[in-house]
C-alpha positions as CSV (number, residue, x, y, z in Angstrom):
1,M,8.8,-12.7,16.8
2,P,9.1,-10.4,13.8
3,T,12.5,-9.1,12.8
4,P,13.2,-5.4,13.1
5,A,13.2,-5.0,9.4
6,A,9.8,-6.7,9.1
7,L,8.4,-4.6,11.9
8,L,9.7,-1.4,10.2
9,L,8.3,-2.4,6.8
10,H,4.9,-3.7,7.9
11,T,4.0,-1.6,11.0
12,V,6.0,1.6,11.3
13,T,6.0,2.6,7.6
14,P,2.2,2.3,7.1
15,V,1.5,4.3,10.3
16,A,4.0,6.9,9.3
17,V,2.5,7.2,5.8
18,A,-1.0,7.5,7.3
19,L,0.1,10.2,9.7
20,D,1.9,12.1,6.9
21,W,-1.2,12.0,4.8
22,L,-3.4,13.1,7.7
23,F,-1.2,16.0,8.9
24,L,1.0,17.1,6.0
25,T,-1.0,16.6,2.9
26,R,-3.4,19.3,1.8
27,P,-7.0,17.9,1.7
28,G,-8.5,17.1,-1.7
29,T,-5.2,16.9,-3.6
30,L,-5.2,13.1,-4.3
31,R,-6.4,12.0,-7.7
32,L,-7.5,8.7,-9.2
33,H,-4.2,8.2,-11.0
34,H,-2.4,8.2,-7.7
35,A,-4.0,4.8,-6.9
36,A,-2.4,3.3,-10.0
37,L,1.0,4.8,-9.1
38,W,0.9,3.4,-5.6
39,L,0.4,-0.1,-7.0
40,A,3.3,0.1,-9.4
41,Y,5.8,-1.5,-6.9
42,P,3.5,-4.2,-5.6
43,V,2.5,-5.2,-9.2
44,A,6.2,-5.3,-10.3
45,Y,7.2,-7.2,-7.2
46,T,4.4,-9.8,-7.6
47,T,5.2,-10.2,-11.2
48,C,8.9,-10.8,-10.6
49,V,8.2,-13.3,-7.8
50,L,5.7,-15.2,-9.8
51,T,7.7,-15.4,-13.1
52,V,11.4,-15.3,-12.2
53,A,11.6,-17.0,-8.8
54,F,8.5,-19.1,-9.1
55,P,10.0,-22.5,-7.9
56,A,11.9,-20.8,-5.0
57,P,10.1,-20.2,-1.8
58,A,8.6,-16.7,-1.7
59,P,8.9,-14.4,1.3
60,Y,5.1,-14.2,1.6
61,A,2.7,-17.1,1.9
62,V,0.3,-15.8,-0.8
63,L,3.1,-15.9,-3.3
64,N,4.5,-19.2,-2.3
65,A,3.7,-21.7,-5.1
66,T,5.4,-24.6,-3.3
67,H,2.6,-24.7,-0.7
68,H,-0.2,-24.2,-3.3
69,D,-0.9,-25.5,-6.7
70,N,0.4,-23.4,-9.7
71,T,-3.0,-21.7,-10.2
72,S,-3.8,-20.5,-6.7
73,A,-0.7,-18.4,-6.1
74,P,-1.4,-16.1,-9.1
75,T,-5.1,-16.0,-8.3
76,D,-4.5,-15.2,-4.7
77,S,-1.9,-12.5,-5.7
78,A,-4.4,-10.9,-8.1
79,I,-7.1,-10.8,-5.3
80,L,-4.6,-9.2,-3.0
81,L,-3.6,-6.6,-5.6
82,L,-7.3,-5.8,-6.2
83,A,-7.8,-5.4,-2.4
84,L,-4.8,-3.0,-2.3
85,Y,-6.3,-1.1,-5.2
86,A,-9.6,-0.8,-3.3
87,L,-7.7,0.4,-0.3
88,A,-6.0,3.1,-2.4
89,L,-9.3,4.2,-3.8
90,S,-10.8,4.4,-0.3
91,F,-7.9,6.7,0.7
92,I,-8.6,8.9,-2.2
93,L,-12.3,9.0,-1.2
94,L,-11.4,9.9,2.3
95,D,-9.1,12.6,1.1
96,R,-12.0,14.1,-0.9
97,L,-14.2,13.9,2.2
98,R,-11.7,15.7,4.5
99,T,-12.5,19.3,5.1
100,T,-10.1,22.0,3.9
101,T,-10.2,23.8,7.3
102,P,-9.8,21.6,10.3
103,K,-12.4,21.9,13.1
104,S,-9.8,21.6,15.9
105,G,-7.7,24.5,14.7
106,F,-4.6,22.4,14.7
107,R,-2.9,21.4,11.5
108,L,0.8,20.9,10.8
109,R,2.0,22.8,7.8
110,P,4.4,21.3,5.2
111,P,8.0,22.6,5.4
112,V,8.7,25.8,3.5
113,G,11.3,25.7,0.7
């Protein structure tokens, strides 16, 4: 059973971000440099866990070097970061493909001010 913090971090937050992007972000505004910005925290977190706290158990299995040999944790982490980058690029592609005028006639507008 996941803890409330894990549920909030891994389920509620991604859904909220996707809904924010879908309903509150103007179509076509995302650029390629946004994908690199989105990966700044995951890259920094992975680097810290792999370099500073390498012998200690990591909170995620892919970063846990005690269950793997010393080469598989960095390799698995790099593959995961590349997959996250591909996901970010796919969001940018989807943003470019969204129409500027919704067909349903319903679109939330960002707050004024």
